[in-house]
C-alpha positions in Angstrom: 68.5 -26.7 8.9 70.5 -23.0 9.0 70.6 -23.1 5.4 66.4 -23.3 5.6 66.5 -20.1 7.6 68.6 -18.0 5.6 66.7 -18.9 2.5 63.4 -17.3 4.1 65.8 -14.7 5.5 66.6 -13.6 2.1 63.1 -14.0 0.9 61.7 -11.7 3.2 64.6 -9.2 2.7 64.0 -9.1 -0.9 60.3 -9.0 -0.8 60.7 -5.8 2.3 63.3 -4.0 -0.6 61.0 -4.3 -3.2 58.3 -3.5 -1.4 60.0 -0.4 0.0 61.4 0.7 -3.4 57.8 0.5 -4.8 56.8 3.1 -2.4 59.3 5.2 -3.0 58.5 5.6 -6.6 55.2 5.9 -5.5 55.9 8.8 -3.2 58.1 10.5 -6.4 55.3 10.2 -8.5 52.8 11.5 -6.4 55.4 14.4 -5.4 55.5 15.2 -9.4 51.6 15.1 -9.2 51.2 17.7 -6.5 53.7 19.9 -7.9 52.2 20.0 -10.8 48.6 20.6 -9.0 50.3 23.4 -7.0 51.4 25.0 -10.1 47.8 25.1 -12.2 46.2 26.5 -8.8 49.1 29.3 -8.5 48.3 30.1 -12.2 44.8 30.5 -12.0 45.0 32.4 -8.4 47.4 35.0 -10.0 45.3 36.0 -13.1 43.4 39.2 -12.9 39.9 38.9 -11.4 37.0 39.0 -14.2 33.3 39.9 -13.6 31.1 37.1 -13.4 28.2 37.3 -15.9 24.8 36.7 -14.5 24.3 33.8 -16.8 27.5 32.2 -16.4 27.4 28.3 -16.1 31.2 27.5 -16.0 33.3 28.6 -13.1 36.8 27.9 -13.2 38.3 26.1 -9.9 40.8 29.0 -7.7 40.0 31.6 -10.2 39.1 35.3 -8.9 35.8 36.6 -9.6 34.2 39.9 -9.2 30.1 39.5 -8.5 27.9 42.3 -8.9 24.3 41.6 -7.0 22.1 43.1 -3.8 20.7 41.9 -0.8 17.0 40.7 -1.0 15.2 41.5 2.4 
């Protein structure tokens, strides 16, 4: 009886260790992805502001723009 419960304990511990290790590696890959994203955002944010043309259809995210216009009453 004691060996049967020991086998279950070893199986449960092995499964738990595998799950925890996979979660740890997932966190490391997520960290690399977030650092890369933050680096891209900082690169675009630190560029000089550009004048936004009136007919512009493409706007880059996290980029500084200068716009010209007036309010309509």
